[in-house]
C-alpha positions in Angstrom: 99.2 92.6 121.7 97.8 93.4 118.3 95.0 95.7 117.4 92.1 94.3 115.5 89.6 96.3 113.5 85.9 95.4 113.6 82.8 96.6 111.8 79.2 96.0 112.7 77.1 94.9 109.7 73.9 96.2 111.4 74.9 99.8 112.3 78.2 100.1 110.4 80.0 101.1 113.6 83.8 100.6 113.3 86.3 100.3 116.1 89.7 98.8 117.1 90.1 96.3 119.9 93.4 95.4 121.6 93.3 91.6 122.0 95.7 88.6 122.4 96.1 86.5 119.3 94.6 83.6 121.2 91.4 85.5 122.2 88.1 84.7 120.5 86.9 87.2 117.9 84.3 89.7 119.2 80.7 89.2 118.1 78.6 91.8 119.9 78.6 95.4 118.8 79.2 97.9 121.6 76.9 100.5 119.9 73.8 98.5 119.0 74.4 95.2 120.9 73.7 93.1 117.8 75.8 90.0 117.2 76.9 91.2 113.8 80.5 92.2 114.2 83.0 91.3 111.5 86.8 91.4 111.9 88.4 93.5 109.1 91.6 92.8 107.3 94.0 95.7 107.7 97.7 96.5 107.1 100.3 96.5 109.9 100.8 99.8 111.5 104.6 99.6 111.5 107.5 99.0 109.1 110.8 97.3 109.9 113.7 99.7 108.8 117.3 99.9 109.5 120.3 97.7 109.2 119.9 94.0 109.8 116.6 93.5 107.9 116.2 91.6 104.7 118.4 93.4 102.1 115.7 94.0 99.4 113.1 95.5 101.8 112.3 99.2 101.5 114.9 99.9 98.8 114.6 103.3 97.1 116.8 105.6 95.0 120.3 104.5 94.1 120.7 101.9 96.9 122.4 98.8 95.7 121.7 95.2 96.6 124.3 93.5 98.7 125.2 91.1 95.8 126.0 94.1 93.6 128.1 96.0 96.3 131.8 96.6 95.8 134.0 94.5 98.1 135.1 96.2 101.3 138.6 96.8 102.5 138.7 93.5 104.5 137.9 91.5 101.4 140.6 93.4 99.4 143.2 92.6 102.0 142.3 88.9 102.1 142.5 88.6 98.3 145.8 90.6 98.2 147.4 88.2 100.7 146.1 85.2 98.8 147.7 86.5 95.6 151.1 86.8 97.3 
């Protein structure tokens, strides 16, 4: 279940709520009991890293794109047998 951030427009209280995506947005502030809560837009709290993710995500330094990579040994063997 995702975490949602809320801020009260009346007292400026901010908090996070663990809710299902299908749950209705909260409206009543737990601090002042006013119906002035607003759901905030925030960034995701995790990043997908490691092999198997989209090849251009999280590239840094001298990492190459897959299209620019040198052929591996299996490809070399296939092309060598095709040339024979």
